[in-house]
NUGU-313958 format. One line per 5 residues: number of its first residue (from 0); for each residue x, y, z of C-alpha. Coordinates in pm, whole numbers, m for minus. Last residue first. Example, Ala and Ser with C-alpha at 12.3 -4.5 7.8 and 13.67 -1.06 7.14 Angstrom:
1> 1367:m106:714; 1230:m450:780
% end
This chain:
386> m410:1102:1721; m703:1278:1895; m810:1642:1881; m764:1726:1512; m829:1365:1407
381> m1177:1378:1560; m1278:1715:1421; m1171:1614:1069; m1366:1291:1102; m1676:1469:1229
376> m1665:1707:933; m1609:1425:682; m1882:1208:831; m2112:1509:843; m2080:1581:472
371> m2034:1238:314; m2275:1073:557; m2526:1350:499; m2517:1282:126; m2584:910:172
366> m2854:968:434; m3032:1204:196; m3001:953:m87; m3142:679:134; m3437:895:235
361> m3512:963:m132; m3489:596:m224; m3288:424:m498; m2955:558:m366; m2960:331:m62
356> m3028:21:m269; m2743:112:m505; m2504:150:m213; m2604:m181:m59; m2571:m359:m393
351> m2231:m209:m466; m2105:m305:m122; m2227:m665:m152; m2164:m712:m524; m1810:m577:m499
346> m1739:m786:m189; m1873:m1098:m360; m1647:m1027:m663; m1316:m1016:m473; m1211:m1341:m312
341> m1454:m1565:m500; m1325:m1411:m822; m1014:m1619:m764; m684:m1440:m804; m523:m1586:m1113
336> m218:m1807:m1149; 115:m1767:m1323; 431:m1974:m1283; 733:m1747:m1300; 1105:m1785:m1362
331> 1375:m1603:m1167; 1617:m1311:m1174; 1482:m953:m1155; 1371:m780:m1471; 1392:m464:m1678
326> 1758:m515:m1777; 1936:m849:m1755; 1890:m933:m2123; 1993:m577:m2216; 2340:m636:m2070
321> 2458:m291:m1968; 2225:m298:m1667; 2084:50:m1599; 1719:10:m1499; 1704:m330:m1328
316> 2070:m347:m1227; 2047:2:m1082; 1719:m100:m918; 1868:m406:m750; 2170:m201:m641
311> 1940:65:m498; 1737:m190:m307; 2055:m334:m157; 2166:17:m59; 1819:58:91
306> 1884:m240:317; 2220:m89:408; 2042:232:504; 1811:35:730; 2106:m140:898
301> 2289:189:954; 1979:341:1113; 1929:23:1312; 2275:74:1458; 2197:425:1584
296> 1844:326:1685; 1958:41:1909; 1789:m292:1837; 1994:m438:1552; 1792:m652:1304
291> 1894:m1014:1241; 1704:m1144:1544; 1384:m998:1397; 1403:m1237:1101; 1399:m1080:756
286> 1175:m1182:465; 1312:m1034:143; 1060:m944:m126; 1139:m821:m479; 862:m663:m683
281> 856:m604:m1058; 593:m394:m1235; 510:m394:m1604; 343:m75:m1720; m20:47:m1691
276> m98:300:m1967; m398:101:m2089; m615:204:m1796; m653:98:m1434; m283:136:m1358
271> m280:474:m1530; m548:598:m1289; m363:450:m993; m61:658:m1095; 236:525:m1286
266> 597:605:m1185; 744:937:m1300; 1042:905:m1531; 1397:791:m1465; 1668:893:m1711
261> 1821:642:m1955; 1829:889:m2243; 1541:712:m2421; 1328:754:m2108; 1313:526:m1803
256> 982:462:m1625; 865:200:m1874; 906:m81:m1628; 821:m11:m1266; 1044:m142:m987
251> 933:m223:m632; 1161:m341:m350; 1005:m496:m39; 1174:m575:294; 924:m783:491
246> 1000:m780:864; 928:m1090:1071; 711:m1264:1329; 623:m956:1531; 487:m931:1886
241> 811:m948:2086; 970:m677:1869; 653:m465:1876; 779:m143:2039; 1134:m167:1903
236> 1019:m259:1553; 762:21:1531; 978:285:1702; 1278:199:1485; 1080:204:1161
231> 915:537:1250; 1249:697:1336; 1476:551:1066; 1443:788:773; 1555:634:443
226> 1786:815:198; 1586:828:m124; 1577:553:m385; 1710:519:m740; 2054:678:m699
221> 2167:631:m340; 2469:799:m180; 2628:564:76; 2631:717:423; 2894:947:571
216> 2633:1178:723; 2716:1464:484; 2702:1229:185; 2364:1096:293; 2228:1450:340
211> 2350:1555:m4; 2184:1251:m163; 1852:1334:1; 1881:1701:m93; 1953:1605:m455
206> 1653:1369:m467; 1420:1632:m320; 1564:1897:m554; 1506:1673:m858; 1124:1702:m831
201> 1016:1548:m1163; 1219:1237:m1083; 978:1166:m794; 1084:923:m521; 783:952:m295
196> 799:1083:60; 910:962:404; 1181:738:259; 1088:482:526; 764:374:352
191> 594:175:628; 314:m82:601; 210:m256:924; 61:m601:873; m40:m651:1238
186> m307:m868:1396; m460:m674:1690; m428:m855:2022; m610:m568:2199; m298:m514:2411
181> m93:m516:2091; m316:m246:1948; m283:m29:2256; 94:m78:2247; 104:46:1887
176> m94:357:1975; 119:433:2278; 442:388:2084; 326:628:1813; 232:898:2061
171> 560:865:2250; 765:898:1932; 602:1223:1820; 787:1333:1505; 792:1713:1497
166> 1174:1725:1481; 1184:1536:1150; 851:1447:991; 504:1413:1134; 338:1078:1189
161> m11:938:1142; m52:580:1262; m313:350:1112; m499:120:1345; m837:94:1177
156> m960:404:1359; m674:608:1212; m748:480:862; m1114:567:924; m1053:932:1000
151> m846:992:691; m1077:783:472; m1393:983:544; m1267:1294:358; m884:1302:367
146> m765:1522:654; m554:1244:811; m340:1247:497; m145:1552:621; 20:1353:899
141> 224:1124:679; 102:768:708; 217:456:892; m30:207:758; m242:m88:859
136> m306:m413:671; m467:m675:895; m786:m702:689; m584:m827:391; m412:m1102:590
131> m530:m1414:410; m169:m1462:296; m260:m1405:m69; m469:m1107:37; m162:m949:197
126> 52:m958:m116; m203:m785:m336; m282:m539:m56; 84:m431:m33; 82:m388:m412
121> m224:m165:m380; m39:74:m148; 253:95:m393; 4:204:m661; 1:547:m498
116> 345:626:m639; 721:595:m590; 787:451:m246; 1056:204:m143; 916:m59:88
111> 915:m180:448; 635:m414:562; 631:m475:937; 494:m816:1016; 250:m1022:1221
106> 214:m1328:1001; m34:m1470:756; 37:m1804:586; 166:m1860:235; 502:m1703:310
101> 639:m1446:63; 1017:m1478:42; 1119:m1326:m289; 1024:m1224:m640; 716:m1041:m765
96> 643:m995:m1133; 387:m741:m1247; 299:m754:m1615; 83:m542:m1840; m39:m703:m2160
91> m89:m495:m2473; m459:m438:m2542; m709:m718:m2601; m785:m759:m2229; m548:m531:m2036
86> m353:m814:m1878; m196:m788:m1533; 45:m1065:m1449; 162:m1119:m1092; 464:m1321:m992
81> 570:m1482:m668; 906:m1608:m546; 1015:m1886:m312; 1087:m2202:m511; 970:m2164:m868
76> 808:m1824:m868; 449:m1811:m760; 157:m1680:m960; m80:m1387:m984; m295:m1312:m1285
71> m452:m972:m1326; m718:m929:m1594; m775:m556:m1543; m1114:m607:m1383; m990:m918:m1201
66> m674:m768:m1050; m683:m395:m984; m1062:m370:m1008; m1136:m672:m791; m857:m553:m562
61> m1069:m257:m455; m1356:m493:m368; m1104:m698:m169; m1017:m376:12; m1377:m306:113
56> m1460:m658:228; m1126:m702:407; m1187:m378:595; m1518:m515:718; m1347:m833:835
51> m1072:m636:1009; m1334:m422:1183; m1512:m741:1293; m1199:m873:1465; m1095:m532:1593
46> m1426:m469:1773; m1406:m809:1939; m1050:m743:2060; m1146:m405:2203; m1363:m577:2465
41> m1735:m504:2421; m1935:m207:2551; m1865:14:2249; m1916:m280:2011; m2265:m175:1899
36> m2152:183:1836; m1848:80:1632; m2058:m177:1444; m2301:92:1331; m2012:319:1237
31> m1853:44:1024; m2173:m13:830; m2227:362:787; m1863:409:682; m1894:134:421
26> m2203:288:272; m2036:631:269; m1728:486:91; m1927:299:m175; m1911:587:m422
21> m1537:638:m389; m1448:281:m485; m1740:253:m730; m1676:582:m909; m1301:524:m925
16> m1348:172:m1060; m1592:296:m1327; m1381:597:m1431; m1056:395:m1466; m1166:261:m1803
11> m1123:609:m1950; m852:493:m2194; m1103:245:m2330; m1356:519:m2397; m1090:721:m2579
6> m994:418:m2787; m1357:350:m2875; m1418:715:m2963; m1107:726:m3180; m1221:410:m3358
1> m1563:567:m3421; m1395:876:m3565
% end
């Protein structure tokens, strides 16, 4: 019985990270709100610089749990690749290996990736922090996420762009927001998932509809990714083509997501990533120069689909290779290293300490609760009237 209790407790290891990440949100929003008011009379550039620093503090705290708390080790492939090893202490090791062109220095980039689960967002952070660009991460998000308590409003304030699908996509609105950020000299690490939704084997209709659409349009039918949508990618690249350094084309593969029949299973959630269920993850990065990307939307659409054909071939090889030695990995050897606690622990102590101090007093607890309630209501009001 004691062993069962220990194992159950271990499997609930995600509770602490979840409590801290969610619990420090009001504290973070109060700090950000204070700076927003103070910077109202300052040029937008000054607001963005401090906002990026604040965002770095919060996200590096998040990475403490996904890297140091779980025993993550990150290293570079011989030559140009990078690998990340996550180790669940005495339990079976979890491994994330990243291959490709990841520069050491930060750049203004658009980050294109296949999308399977919420962990994909954390992977973008893992790469960004190693380029000292964590605060520069901004997202193109589906419109419904703007209603998230506190976070939905803040992501928009931090430079995120909410977009609607298909005919409701507002190109003008997205261009205006991106131009405003360029005018403010905002560093850009813009994360886009062109598939528009997650690849979920448990919803076969979405996959079938995607394949049917590709066939109807005369495009290659894809097996392990969905047919990409070009609108957001085209608007982002076209608007910022003179502002960007490159495009990062990222392919993510999760081990353990194929059953005994060779069929894909659901990719891991954040909860599974923070507990013993976390599988090995492989990431392939291709750094693409802007000059190699066609400008017109019609041609960019073909280019983007070709990029996803490459992803699909990588994933077919990864999941379905007949040679078992080539399955469940991308080519390359790894040299492991660990993310320094100096990059994550101070943020945890800072935000955790502020939150604990607030909750120790009655007035602090009232302010904390009011921030959750009124911050959420104000955020919902704001995003309903302003993009």
